[in-house]
MARZAVO-380696 format. One record per residue (C-alpha): residue in three letters; residue number from 1; x, y, z. Coordinates in Angstrom, 1 decimal, padded with zeros to 4 digits. Layout:
// MARZAVO-380696
> Ala:NUM:X:Y:Z
...
***
This chain:
// MARZAVO-380696
> Met:1:083.8:098.2:099.7
> Lys:2:080.8:095.9:099.6
> Lys:3:081.5:096.3:096.0
> Leu:4:085.0:094.6:096.5
> Ile:5:083.1:091.6:098.9
> Ala:6:080.3:091.2:095.5
> Leu:7:083.0:090.6:093.2
> Ala:8:085.1:088.5:095.5
> Ala:9:081.9:086.6:095.7
> Ile:10:081.3:086.6:092.3
> Leu:11:084.9:085.5:091.3
> Ala:12:084.3:082.7:093.5
> Val:13:081.4:081.4:091.9
> Ala:14:082.6:082.1:088.2
> Gly:15:085.3:080.1:089.1
> Thr:16:083.1:077.3:089.5
> Ala:17:081.3:077.3:085.8
> Tyr:18:084.6:078.2:084.0
> Ala:19:085.6:074.8:085.4
> Asp:20:082.8:072.9:084.6
> Asp:21:082.7:074.7:081.1
> His:22:085.8:074.0:080.2
> Gly:23:087.5:070.8:081.8
> Gly:24:090.1:072.5:084.0
> Asp:25:090.7:072.3:088.0
> Gly:26:089.0:075.5:088.6
> Lys:27:090.9:075.9:091.9
> Phe:28:091.1:079.2:093.4
> Thr:29:094.1:080.5:096.4
> His:30:093.1:083.8:097.9
> Asn:31:094.6:086.2:100.4
> Ala:32:093.7:089.5:102.1
> Glu:33:095.3:091.9:104.2
> Tyr:34:093.4:095.2:105.9
> Arg:35:095.4:098.0:107.8
> Val:36:094.4:101.1:108.9
> Arg:37:096.8:103.8:110.0
> Tyr:38:097.0:107.0:112.0
> Gln:39:100.0:109.5:112.2
> Tyr:40:100.6:112.6:114.2
> Asp:41:103.0:115.2:113.1
> Gln:42:104.2:117.5:115.3
> Asn:43:106.7:120.3:114.2
> Ile:44:106.8:118.3:110.2
> Thr:45:108.3:121.9:109.2
> Gly:46:111.2:122.1:111.6
> Asp:47:109.6:125.5:112.6
> Lys:48:107.4:125.5:115.5
> Asp:49:106.3:128.7:115.2
> Lys:50:105.0:128.5:111.7
> Ala:51:101.2:126.8:111.4
> Pro:52:099.9:124.5:111.2
> Ser:53:102.5:123.3:114.3
> Ser:54:100.9:120.0:114.3
> Gln:55:098.4:117.3:112.2
> Asp:56:097.3:114.2:112.3
> Asn:57:095.4:111.9:109.5
> Ile:58:093.6:108.4:109.2
> Val:59:094.6:106.4:106.5
> His:60:093.7:102.1:105.8
> Arg:61:094.2:099.7:102.5
> Phe:62:092.4:097.0:101.8
> Lys:63:094.4:094.4:099.6
> Phe:64:092.5:091.5:097.6
> Gly:65:094.4:089.1:096.2
> Thr:66:093.2:085.5:094.3
> Thr:67:095.2:082.8:091.7
> Phe:68:093.3:081.1:089.6
> Lys:69:094.6:077.9:088.7
> Ala:70:093.6:076.4:085.3
> Ser:71:096.2:073.7:085.6
> Glu:72:099.2:072.1:087.1
> Lys:73:100.9:074.4:084.7
> Leu:74:098.9:078.0:084.1
> Ser:75:097.5:079.7:086.6
> Ala:76:096.5:083.8:086.6
> Thr:77:096.6:086.1:089.7
> Leu:78:094.7:089.5:090.6
> Thr:79:095.5:092.0:092.9
> Leu:80:093.2:094.5:093.9
> Leu:81:093.5:097.9:096.2
> His:82:091.3:100.4:098.0
> Asn:83:093.2:103.1:099.6
> Ala:84:091.2:106.2:101.1
> Gln:85:092.4:108.5:103.7
> Trp:86:089.7:108.9:106.2
> Gly:87:087.7:112.0:105.9
> Val:88:090.0:113.3:102.9
> Glu:89:087.9:116.3:100.9
> Ala:90:085.1:116.2:103.2
> Gly:91:084.4:119.9:103.4
> Ala:92:084.3:119.8:099.4
> Thr:93:082.0:117.1:099.5
> Thr:94:078.4:118.6:099.8
> Asn:95:074.9:118.8:099.2
> Thr:96:072.6:121.6:099.0
> Asn:97:069.6:121.8:101.2
> Asn:98:066.2:122.8:100.3
> Ser:99:066.9:126.5:100.0
> Gly:100:069.9:125.8:097.8
> Thr:101:072.5:127.1:100.4
> Ala:102:075.3:123.8:100.2
> Val:103:076.4:122.1:103.2
> Asn:104:078.8:119.3:104.4
> Asp:105:076.7:116.1:105.0
> Gly:106:079.6:114.5:106.4
> Thr:107:080.4:111.7:103.6
> Gly:108:083.9:112.7:103.1
> Gly:109:085.2:110.6:100.7
> Thr:110:082.5:108.3:099.6
> Arg:111:081.8:110.5:096.0
> Asn:112:085.3:111.0:094.8
> Asn:113:088.3:108.9:093.5
> Glu:114:089.1:107.3:096.7
> Asn:115:086.1:105.1:096.5
> His:116:087.7:103.4:093.3
> Ile:117:089.1:100.1:093.2
> Leu:118:092.8:099.7:091.8
> Val:119:094.2:096.8:089.7
> Asn:120:097.6:096.4:090.8
> Glu:121:098.6:093.1:089.5
> Ala:122:097.1:091.3:086.6
> Tyr:123:099.8:088.8:085.5
> Gly:124:099.7:085.1:083.9
> Thr:125:102.2:081.8:084.8
> Trp:126:103.2:079.8:082.6
> Val:127:105.5:076.4:084.2
> Val:128:107.2:075.0:081.4
> Ser:129:108.8:072.7:083.1
> Asp:130:109.8:071.6:086.3
> Asp:131:113.1:074.0:086.7
> Phe:132:111.6:077.1:084.6
> Asn:133:108.5:079.1:084.5
> Leu:134:107.5:082.4:082.8
> Lys:135:105.2:085.4:084.3
> Phe:136:104.0:088.2:082.3
> Gly:137:101.5:091.2:082.5
> Arg:138:101.5:093.2:085.5
> Gly:139:102.9:092.6:088.7
> Asn:140:104.8:093.3:092.1
> Gly:141:108.6:092.0:092.4
> Gly:142:112.0:092.1:094.3
> Leu:143:115.6:091.5:093.3
> Ala:144:117.6:089.9:096.3
> Asp:145:116.6:092.5:099.5
> Gly:146:114.9:094.3:097.6
> Asn:147:117.7:097.3:098.2
> Leu:148:117.5:097.8:094.2
> Ile:149:113.8:096.6:093.1
> Gly:150:111.8:096.3:095.7
> Glu:151:108.0:095.3:095.9
> Asn:152:107.3:098.6:098.0
> Asp:153:104.2:097.0:099.9
> Trp:154:104.8:099.5:103.0
> Glu:155:103.6:102.2:101.1
> Ala:156:099.6:102.4:099.9
> Thr:157:100.3:100.7:096.3
> Pro:158:102.9:098.9:095.7
> Tyr:159:105.5:099.3:092.8
> Ala:160:103.7:097.3:089.9
> Tyr:161:105.7:096.5:086.4
> Glu:162:104.7:095.7:083.5
> Gly:163:106.8:092.6:081.1
> Val:164:107.8:089.4:081.1
> Val:165:110.2:087.5:084.1
> Gly:166:112.0:084.1:083.3
> Thr:167:113.0:081.7:085.9
> Tyr:168:115.5:079.1:085.9
> Glu:169:116.0:077.3:088.9
> His:170:118.7:075.0:089.5
> Glu:171:120.2:072.9:092.6
> Ser:172:123.1:075.2:093.2
> Phe:173:121.8:078.5:091.5
> Gln:174:118.5:080.6:090.5
> Leu:175:118.7:082.8:086.8
> Gln:176:116.4:085.3:086.3
> Ala:177:115.7:087.5:083.2
> Trp:178:113.1:090.2:082.3
> Gly:179:112.1:092.6:079.8
> Val:180:109.8:095.6:081.2
> Arg:181:108.2:098.4:079.4
> Phe:182:107.5:101.8:081.8
> Ala:183:106.1:103.8:079.4
> Glu:184:104.5:103.9:075.7
> Tyr:185:104.6:107.0:074.1
> Asn:186:101.9:108.7:071.2
> Asp:187:104.1:110.3:068.5
> Thr:188:102.2:113.7:068.4
> Ser:189:105.6:115.8:067.8
> Ala:190:107.5:116.3:064.4
> Asn:191:110.3:117.2:066.4
> Ser:192:113.2:115.5:064.5
> Asn:193:115.3:115.0:067.4
> Gln:194:112.3:112.9:069.0
> Asp:195:112.7:109.2:068.6
> Asp:196:110.5:107.7:066.8
> Asp:197:108.0:105.4:069.0
> Ala:198:109.3:106.7:072.0
> Glu:199:109.3:104.0:074.5
> Val:200:110.5:103.6:078.4
> Asn:201:112.2:100.1:078.8
> Ser:202:114.3:098.0:081.2
> Met:203:116.0:094.6:080.8
> Gly:204:118.5:092.8:083.2
> Leu:205:119.6:089.0:084.6
> Ala:206:120.1:088.1:088.2
> Phe:207:122.1:085.1:089.1
> Glu:208:121.8:084.2:092.8
> Phe:209:123.5:081.0:094.3
> Lys:210:122.0:078.3:096.1
> Ser:211:123.0:075.8:098.9
> Leu:212:125.3:078.0:100.2
> Pro:213:127.0:077.7:103.6
> Glu:214:125.3:079.2:106.4
> Val:215:128.1:081.5:106.5
> Leu:216:127.3:083.1:102.9
> Asn:217:123.9:082.4:102.6
> Met:218:123.2:085.1:100.5
> Val:219:125.3:085.8:096.8
> Asn:220:123.2:087.9:094.4
> Val:221:124.7:089.5:091.3
> His:222:122.8:091.6:089.1
> Val:223:123.1:093.8:085.5
> Leu:224:120.1:095.6:084.3
> Tyr:225:120.3:097.8:081.2
> Asn:226:117.8:101.2:081.2
> Asp:227:116.3:102.7:077.7
> Ala:228:113.8:105.6:077.6
> Asp:229:113.4:107.7:073.9
> Val:230:113.1:111.5:074.4
> Ala:231:109.4:112.3:073.3
> Phe:232:107.5:116.1:072.9
> Ser:233:104.4:116.7:073.0
> Ala:234:102.3:118.7:070.0
> Asn:235:104.1:121.5:068.9
> Asn:236:107.4:121.1:071.6
> Ala:237:104.6:122.7:074.2
> Ala:238:106.2:119.9:076.5
> Val:239:108.9:117.4:077.0
> Ile:240:107.0:114.4:078.1
> Gln:241:110.1:112.2:078.5
> Asn:242:113.8:113.3:079.0
> Gly:243:116.0:110.3:077.4
> Lys:244:118.5:107.7:078.9
> Ala:245:120.5:104.9:077.8
> Glu:246:122.5:103.3:081.7
> Thr:247:123.7:100.3:082.7
> Arg:248:123.3:099.3:086.1
> Tyr:249:125.1:096.1:087.9
> Gly:250:125.0:095.1:091.6
> Leu:251:126.4:092.6:094.5
> Val:252:125.0:091.9:097.5
> Ile:253:126.2:089.6:100.0
> Gly:254:125.1:088.0:103.4
> Gly:255:125.2:085.9:105.7
> Glu:256:126.0:084.9:109.3
> Thr:257:127.7:082.3:112.1
> Ala:258:127.6:082.0:115.5
> Gly:259:124.8:084.7:116.4
> Leu:260:127.0:087.4:114.0
> Asp:261:124.9:088.2:110.8
> Tyr:262:126.1:090.3:107.9
> Lys:263:125.3:091.9:104.6
> Ile:264:127.1:094.1:102.1
> Asn:265:125.4:095.9:099.2
> Tyr:266:126.8:097.5:095.8
> Glu:267:124.9:099.3:093.4
> Ser:268:126.3:101.7:090.5
> His:269:124.6:103.1:087.3
> Ser:270:126.5:104.9:084.1
> Gly:271:125.1:106.2:080.9
> Lys:272:123.7:109.2:078.9
> Val:273:120.8:111.1:079.7
> Lys:274:119.5:113.1:076.8
> Thr:275:117.5:116.5:078.0
> Gly:276:114.9:118.0:076.0
> Thr:277:114.0:121.7:076.2
> Ala:278:110.3:122.7:075.6
> Gly:279:109.6:125.4:073.0
> Thr:280:112.8:125.0:070.9
> Gly:281:112.7:121.5:070.7
> Ala:282:116.3:121.0:071.6
> Val:283:118.1:117.9:073.2
> Ala:284:121.0:118.4:075.4
> Glu:285:123.1:115.1:075.9
> Ser:286:125.1:114.6:078.9
> Asp:287:126.8:111.7:081.0
> Arg:288:125.5:110.2:084.7
> Glu:289:126.8:108.0:087.1
> Gly:290:126.5:107.4:090.7
> Met:291:127.1:104.4:092.8
> Met:292:126.0:102.9:096.2
> Tyr:293:127.4:100.6:099.3
> Gln:294:126.0:099.9:102.2
> Val:295:127.1:097.2:105.0
> Glu:296:125.4:095.7:108.0
> Leu:297:126.9:094.1:111.1
> Gly:298:124.4:092.0:114.0
> Tyr:299:124.7:090.2:116.7
> Ser:300:121.6:087.9:117.9
> Met:301:121.2:086.9:121.4
> Pro:302:118.6:084.0:121.4
> Glu:303:118.8:083.0:125.3
> Met:304:118.2:086.9:125.8
> Met:305:114.8:087.7:125.0
> Asn:306:115.9:087.0:121.5
> Ser:307:117.8:090.4:121.4
> Arg:308:119.9:091.6:118.6
> Phe:309:122.0:094.7:117.8
> Tyr:310:123.5:095.9:114.8
> Ala:311:125.0:099.0:113.0
> Leu:312:124.4:099.7:109.9
> Tyr:313:126.9:102.2:107.2
> His:314:125.4:103.6:104.2
> Ser:315:126.9:105.8:101.5
> Asp:316:125.7:106.5:097.9
> Ser:317:126.9:109.2:095.6
> Gly:318:126.6:113.4:095.1
> Thr:319:127.4:115.8:092.8
> Gly:320:130.4:117.3:094.1
> Thr:321:131.8:121.0:093.3
> Gly:322:133.5:121.1:090.1
> Thr:323:131.9:118.2:088.5
> Thr:324:130.7:118.7:084.8
> Lys:325:128.8:115.2:084.8
> Asn:326:125.8:114.4:087.6
> Glu:327:127.3:112.3:089.8
> Thr:328:123.6:111.8:092.4
> Tyr:329:123.2:108.2:092.7
> Asp:330:119.4:107.5:091.5
> Pro:331:117.9:104.7:093.8
> Tyr:332:116.0:103.3:091.0
> Phe:333:112.7:101.3:093.0
> Tyr:334:114.2:100.2:096.1
> Glu:335:112.0:099.9:099.3
> Leu:336:111.4:103.2:100.2
> His:337:110.4:102.9:104.0
> Ser:338:112.9:101.6:106.6
> Asn:339:115.8:102.4:104.5
> Ala:340:117.0:105.5:106.1
> Gly:341:115.0:105.8:109.4
> Leu:342:111.6:104.7:110.0
> Met:343:109.9:108.4:109.8
> Asp:344:110.7:109.0:105.9
> Val:345:112.2:111.8:106.3
> Val:346:114.7:111.3:104.2
> Met:347:115.7:109.0:100.7
> Trp:348:118.8:108.0:099.1
> Gly:349:120.4:110.4:096.9
> Asn:350:123.5:112.5:097.9
> Leu:351:122.9:110.6:101.4
> Thr:352:125.5:108.7:104.4
> Tyr:353:124.1:108.0:107.1
> Ile:354:125.1:105.7:110.4
> Ser:355:121.9:103.4:112.3
> Leu:356:122.4:101.7:115.5
> Gly:357:119.8:099.2:116.9
> Tyr:358:118.2:097.4:119.3
> Thr:359:115.6:095.0:118.8
> Leu:360:114.6:092.3:122.1
> Glu:361:111.4:090.5:122.4
> Pro:362:110.2:090.9:126.0
> Met:363:107.6:088.9:126.1
> Glu:364:106.0:086.3:123.8
> Asp:365:104.4:087.8:120.6
> Thr:366:105.9:091.4:121.2
> Met:367:108.9:092.6:119.8
> Val:368:110.7:096.1:120.7
> Gly:369:113.8:098.5:119.2
> Ile:370:115.5:101.8:119.6
> His:371:116.9:103.0:116.2
> Tyr:372:119.0:106.2:116.4
> His:373:120.4:107.3:112.4
> Met:374:122.8:110.0:112.0
> Phe:375:122.0:111.4:108.4
> Ser:376:124.6:113.9:106.1
> Arg:377:124.9:115.1:102.8
> Thr:378:127.6:113.4:100.9
> Glu:379:128.5:116.2:098.7
> Thr:380:127.6:119.7:100.2
> Ala:381:127.6:121.1:096.6
> Thr:382:124.0:119.5:096.3
> Gly:383:120.8:119.0:098.3
> Thr:384:119.6:115.8:099.4
> Thr:385:116.3:114.1:098.3
> Ala:386:113.1:114.1:100.7
> Gly:387:110.8:111.7:101.7
> Ala:388:107.4:111.3:102.0
> Asn:389:107.5:113.6:105.2
> Gly:390:110.6:115.4:104.7
> Gly:391:109.5:117.7:101.7
> Ser:392:108.3:120.8:104.3
> Leu:393:112.4:120.6:106.0
> Asn:394:113.1:122.2:102.7
> Leu:395:115.6:119.3:101.7
> Gly:396:116.1:119.4:098.3
> Ala:397:117.7:123.0:098.8
> Asn:398:121.6:123.9:098.4
> Asn:399:121.1:125.8:102.0
> Asn:400:124.8:126.0:102.9
> Thr:401:128.0:124.4:103.0
> Lys:402:127.2:122.1:105.8
> Asp:403:126.8:118.4:105.5
> Lys:404:125.0:117.2:108.8
> Ile:405:121.3:116.8:107.9
> Gly:406:119.8:115.8:111.3
> Asp:407:119.3:112.6:113.9
> Glu:408:116.6:110.4:113.9
> Ile:409:115.7:108.5:117.0
> Asp:410:112.6:105.8:116.6
> Leu:411:111.0:103.7:119.3
> Thr:412:108.9:100.6:118.0
> Ala:413:106.8:098.2:119.5
> Thr:414:104.8:095.7:117.4
> His:415:102.5:092.8:119.2
> Asn:416:101.0:089.9:117.6
> Tyr:417:097.4:089.0:118.8
> Gly:418:097.3:085.8:116.9
> Asp:419:094.5:084.8:113.7
> Gly:420:097.1:087.0:111.4
> Phe:421:096.0:090.5:113.7
> Ser:422:098.5:092.9:114.9
> Val:423:099.4:096.3:116.3
> Thr:424:102.2:098.0:115.7
> Thr:425:103.2:101.5:117.3
> Arg:426:105.8:104.1:116.9
> Ala:427:107.7:107.3:118.5
> Gly:428:110.2:109.4:116.3
> Met:429:112.0:112.4:116.7
> Phe:430:114.1:114.0:113.9
> Met:431:116.4:116.4:115.2
> Pro:432:117.4:118.8:112.8
> Gly:433:121.4:119.4:112.0
> Asp:434:123.8:122.2:110.8
> Tyr:435:122.6:122.3:107.1
> Leu:436:119.0:122.6:107.6
> Lys:437:119.1:124.5:111.0
> Asp:438:122.1:127.5:109.3
> Ala:439:120.0:128.1:106.1
> Ala:440:120.4:131.8:105.6
> Thr:441:116.4:132.6:105.1
> Ile:442:114.6:130.2:106.9
> Asn:443:114.1:128.7:110.9
> Lys:444:114.5:124.5:110.4
> Gly:445:116.3:124.0:113.7
> Asp:446:113.1:122.5:116.0
> Thr:447:112.6:119.2:116.7
> Tyr:448:110.1:117.3:114.4
> Thr:449:107.7:114.4:116.6
> Gln:450:106.0:111.8:114.4
> Val:451:103.5:109.0:116.3
> Phe:452:102.6:106.3:114.4
> Val:453:099.8:103.4:115.2
> Glu:454:099.0:100.6:112.4
> Ala:455:096.4:097.8:113.0
> Lys:456:096.6:094.9:110.7
> Met:457:094.7:091.9:110.1
> Met:458:095.9:088.9:107.2
> Phe:459:093.6:086.5:106.0
***
């Protein structure tokens, strides 16, 4: 933390010197966030008799961002992160006493990689004209409502993409075009099946209407193309990267009128997948496709403690019995948290669910809510995808032909104390369904309980 504060001070001083030497405005803007989270899990495996039956952890993140503005048209942005789990690896962080015996000195995390600072964003911005700008480098980014490409800022490390984004703003629409390089591989194999100069790239276009009536305040259409080359390690000992050539397209529509709000999402992808085989260097090609749609309806009553009721239906494809190609939906880089519950038990991919909820503001700066989710597999021939807290439930296995994954209920409360300080608390319960309870060799029928508290300061 001292290193981060020192770096911020150096940047502020250095900026003035740079302006003096180079004739620029030397303007800096800064922002920061510090958050600390406590999470307690009871029966995270779904089996109360399996140790450990409970566990807890505390994690924090410091996020510091600064923008250097050389002129009205040129600027550069830098975002730094420090993530740590309190006390992590404390037992392994030891010194030796006078007799040479290793002892725990209680300095958990201060001499391991959790003391490092990560550069999450480093990009430049060129305002080419009043209605067109370019961003280039490494940065966060989102598309429409984040259900295809999001920043994923709730996680410890937000998504960061390296490439170029051009944005054209018109009074009636916005047009974005981008090219992103996800990976660059060394040509270490002489395998003729490996693509020359193996890379993973993506490019896309997004068109969003502006100046719409309130009843239709969002219309976003987008199309992407992903191209991943096949790459092997030396002597074909391992497959570094499987290949892919796919097209994705989607639509987001939303609006509100007379207290009623709605949002409709549709996403689809189709293309070819090339799968390498370690040792032989062989490459097999297969078809893959998938789709997702989601509908949310809400009704707000501002005069009744700012109340809002909502209902949401989500379904994404899975691979059914007898299907010769992979039809399980690939959710790409969507916002992981708050999609499919708040406990992060399940993720999109062969998932269908219904969510019902009610939020209200019983007093100023305090928002509370209750949310109920019912999860099922779209296709019973394959498993679904586990979220950050769902791996111990064995969600990826094809346990049986039952579709019911389970139900989740979340109670939430957030209070803003002012001056950028807020506290969020949540209690959740996940109750396994027949897909987990009726597994032949494991017992996953006990309720998983989670308690979560977050304190956040914004600067």
